[in-house]
C-alpha positions in Angstrom: 15.0 25.2 -17.8 14.0 21.7 -16.8 13.3 19.1 -19.5 9.9 17.4 -19.8 11.0 14.2 -18.1 12.4 16.1 -15.1 9.2 18.1 -14.8 7.3 14.8 -14.9 9.3 13.3 -12.1 8.9 16.5 -10.1 5.2 16.2 -10.5 5.3 12.6 -9.2 7.4 13.7 -6.2 5.0 16.5 -5.3 2.0 14.1 -5.5 3.8 11.5 -3.4 4.8 14.1 -0.7 1.3 15.3 -0.5 -0.5 12.0 -0.5 1.9 9.4 0.9 2.2 10.7 4.4 3.7 7.5 5.7 5.6 6.1 2.7 7.4 9.4 1.9 9.6 9.2 5.0 10.9 5.8 3.7 11.3 6.9 0.1 13.6 9.8 1.1 16.3 7.3 2.2 16.7 5.9 -1.3 19.4 7.0 -3.8 18.0 9.7 -6.1 17.3 7.7 -9.2 15.5 4.9 -7.3 13.6 7.5 -5.3 12.3 9.1 -8.5 11.2 5.7 -9.9 9.3 4.9 -6.7 7.6 8.3 -6.9 6.5 7.5 -10.4 5.1 4.1 -9.4 3.4 5.5 -6.4 1.8 8.3 -8.5 0.5 5.7 -10.9 -1.1 3.7 -8.0 -2.6 6.9 -6.5 -4.2 8.0 -9.8 -5.8 4.5 -10.0 -7.1 4.8 -6.4 -8.4 8.3 -7.0 -10.6 7.2 -9.9 -12.2 4.5 -7.7 -12.5 6.7 -4.5 -13.8 9.8 -6.2 -17.4 8.9 -5.3 -18.5 8.5 -8.9 -21.3 6.1 -10.0 -19.7 2.7 -10.4 -20.3 2.6 -14.1 -18.6 5.9 -14.7 -15.7 5.0 -12.5 -15.3 1.7 -14.4 -15.2 3.6 -17.7 -12.6 6.0 -16.4 -10.5 3.1 -15.1 -10.8 1.4 -18.5 -9.6 4.6 -20.1 -6.7 4.7 -17.7 -5.8 1.2 -18.6 -5.7 2.2 -22.3 -3.4 5.1 -21.3 -1.2 2.5 -19.7 -1.3 0.5 -22.9 0.0 3.5 -24.9 2.6 4.2 -22.2 4.0 0.7 -22.5 4.0 1.0 -26.3 6.2 4.0 -25.9 3.5 6.7 -26.2 3.0 8.0 -22.7 0.7 10.9 -22.1 0.8 13.1 -19.0 3.5 13.6 -16.4 2.8 10.4 -14.4 2.9 8.0 -17.3 5.9 9.8 -18.8 7.9 9.3 -15.6 6.5 5.8 -15.2 7.6 4.8 -18.7 11.2 5.9 -18.0 11.2 4.1 -14.6 9.9 0.8 -16.2 12.6 1.0 -18.9 15.4 1.8 -16.5 14.6 -0.9 -14.0 12.9 -3.5 -16.3 9.8 -3.7 -14.2 7.4 -6.4 -15.5 4.5 -4.7 -17.3 2.0 -7.2 -15.8 2.4 -5.7 -12.4 0.7 -2.5 -13.4 -2.2 -4.3 -14.9 -2.6 -6.4 -11.8 -2.7 -3.2 -9.7 -5.5 -1.8 -11.8 -7.4 -5.1 -11.4 -7.0 -4.9 -7.7 -8.2 -1.3 -7.5 -11.1 -2.1 -9.8 -12.3 -4.7 -7.3 -13.5 -1.9 -5.0 -16.1 -0.9 -7.6 -17.9 -4.2 -7.3 -16.8 -6.1 -4.2 -17.8 -4.5 -0.8 -17.7 -7.6 1.4 -15.3 -10.6 1.6 -16.6 -14.0 2.6 -13.3 -15.2 4.0 -9.7 -14.4 4.4 -8.5 -16.1 1.2 -10.7 -13.8 -0.8 -9.3 -10.8 1.1 -5.8 -12.0 0.7 -6.1 -12.1 -3.1 -7.3 -8.5 -3.0 -4.4 -7.5 -0.7 -2.0 -9.1 -3.1 -3.2 -7.1 -6.1 -3.4 -3.7 -4.4 -0.4 -4.0 -2.0 1.9 -6.9 -2.6 2.2 -5.9 -6.3 3.5 -2.5 -5.1 6.1 -4.3 -3.1 7.1 -6.4 -6.1 7.4 -3.2 -8.2 9.5 -1.6 -5.5 12.1 -4.4 -5.2 12.6 -4.3 -9.0 13.7 -0.7 -8.4 15.7 -1.5 -5.3 17.5 -4.5 -6.8 17.5 -7.7 -4.8 19.0 -11.2 -4.5 17.3 -14.4 -3.7 14.8 -14.2 -6.6 11.7 -16.2 -5.5 12.4 -15.9 -1.8 12.7 -12.1 -2.0 9.5 -11.8 -4.0 7.6 -14.0 -1.6 8.8 -11.9 1.4 7.9 -8.6 -0.4 4.5 -9.9 -1.2 3.9 -10.8 2.5 5.1 -7.4 3.7 2.6 -5.8 1.3 -0.2 -7.9 2.8 0.9 -6.9 6.3 0.7 -3.2 5.4 -2.7 -3.6 3.7 -4.1 -5.5 6.7 -3.0 -2.7 8.9 -4.6 -0.2 6.6 -7.9 -2.2 6.8 -7.9 -2.1 10.6 -6.9 1.6 10.7 -9.5 2.7 8.2 -12.5 0.7 9.4 -14.7 3.8 9.8 -13.6 5.6 6.6 -14.2 2.4 4.6 -17.6 1.9 6.2 -18.7 5.4 5.0 -18.1 4.0 1.5 -20.1 0.8 2.4 -16.9 -1.3 2.3 -16.2 -3.8 5.0 -12.9 -5.6 4.5 -13.1 -7.7 7.7 -14.0 -11.2 6.5 -17.6 -12.0 7.0 -17.0 -15.5 8.4 -14.7 -13.9 11.1 -17.3 -11.3 12.0 -19.7 -14.2 12.6 -17.2 -16.3 14.5 -16.6 -13.5 17.0 -20.3 -12.5 17.2 -19.8 -9.0 15.9 -22.3 -7.7 13.4 -22.3 -5.0 10.7 -24.9 -3.2 12.9 -22.5 -3.3 15.8 -19.8 -1.8 13.5 -22.1 1.0 12.3 -23.0 1.8 15.9 -19.3 1.9 16.9 -19.9 -0.7 19.5 -16.6 -1.4 21.4 -17.7 -4.7 22.9 -15.7 -7.6 24.2 -16.5 -9.4 20.9 -15.0 -6.5 19.0 -11.8 -6.6 21.1 -11.5 -10.3 20.5 -12.1 -9.9 16.8 -9.4 -7.1 16.6 -6.9 -9.2 18.6 -7.3 -11.9 16.0 -6.8 -9.5 13.1 -3.7 -8.0 14.8 -2.2 -11.4 15.4 -2.5 -12.3 11.7 -1.1 -9.0 10.5 1.9 -9.6 12.8 2.6 -13.0 11.2 2.8 -11.3 7.8 5.1 -8.6 9.2 7.3 -11.4 10.6 7.5 -13.0 7.2 7.9 -9.7 5.4 10.8 -8.5 7.5 12.8 -11.5 6.2 13.0 -9.5 3.0 15.6 -7.2 4.5 18.8 -9.4 3.9 17.9 -9.7 0.2 18.0 -5.9 -0.3 20.8 -3.3 -0.7 21.4 -1.3 2.5 19.6 1.9 1.7 16.6 -0.1 0.4 16.5 -2.0 3.7 16.3 1.4 5.5 13.4 2.5 3.2 11.5 -0.7 3.7 12.3 -0.7 7.5 10.7 2.8 7.9 7.5 1.8 6.1 7.3 -1.5 8.1 8.1 0.4 11.3 5.5 3.1 10.8 2.7 0.6 10.0 3.7 -1.9 12.7 3.7 1.0 15.2 0.1 1.9 14.1 -0.7 -1.8 14.6 0.7 -1.6 18.2 -1.6 1.3 18.8 -4.6 -0.6 17.5 -3.7 -3.6 19.7 -3.5 -1.3 22.8 -6.8 0.5 22.2 -8.7 -1.2 19.4 -11.8 0.9 20.1 -9.9 3.9 18.8 -10.4 2.9 15.2 -14.2 3.2 15.7 -13.7 6.9 16.4 -10.8 8.2 14.4 -7.9 7.3 12.1 -4.7 6.5 13.9 -1.4 8.1 12.7 2.1 8.9 13.7 3.5 12.4 14.1 6.1 13.8 11.7 8.6 13.6 14.6 7.9 9.9 15.2 8.3 9.2 11.5 11.7 11.1 11.3 12.9 9.2 14.3 12.0 5.9 12.7 13.8 7.0 9.5 17.0 7.7 11.4 16.8 4.5 13.4 16.3 2.4 10.3 19.1 4.1 8.4 21.5 3.3 11.2 20.2 -0.2 11.5 20.6 -0.8 7.8 24.3 0.1 8.0 25.1 -2.7 10.5 23.0 -5.5 9.0 
């Protein structure tokens, strides 16, 4: 019979496999202990996201998120409740992950309850840091790394690159929740309005706007990929798969930006497995 901690980690793995359709293919390249810790961290982030994205009235969602923050308090005091926080506590202790990261992640997710537009990129970047860069910083604590500040800076940039790709991919889905992450000043600069976006207008202005967004995301990928030399080999492969999947989606957006106005772009399971194999081989020769 499995002990309680093993059952908790199994729960986190099942949740990750079900929900993290892109990340899971990278995670599976990690050593078993690291893989379990990453599952726990992902499950924590997913539970936070689910509270905010459940369609609850903002006040109720805020109360639930506050209750989850209190559950995190108890977890970090050594009194975790539920399989996700039980596994998370073990992972935090094993890899000495800074507690502040998890509070910052909650802060980032909570932003979606009150902020639905971003005036400029600096505001958006702060949001991306909390919801995505922080996940990267948690991950490299599990992986192990050298280079200290340089590694953390590169991990943060890669997180921003992934989140910027999510934003472009999920334009329609976010719009249905009345969220527009494209900076307002950039919409104005390229002459593309919210009414255009709601109408799904694939105009020349839209294409120029998207080209600008893609170019910036690529700059963050370029910086983020400089993380690889600071990581152990199997962690390089893991991160390489995730970066490869999302940068491929970015390529698809660049080729046909109007697609994001109609549907959500994704890669097939075969494409993801091929990327996993390629990055595993590449990691062995770096």
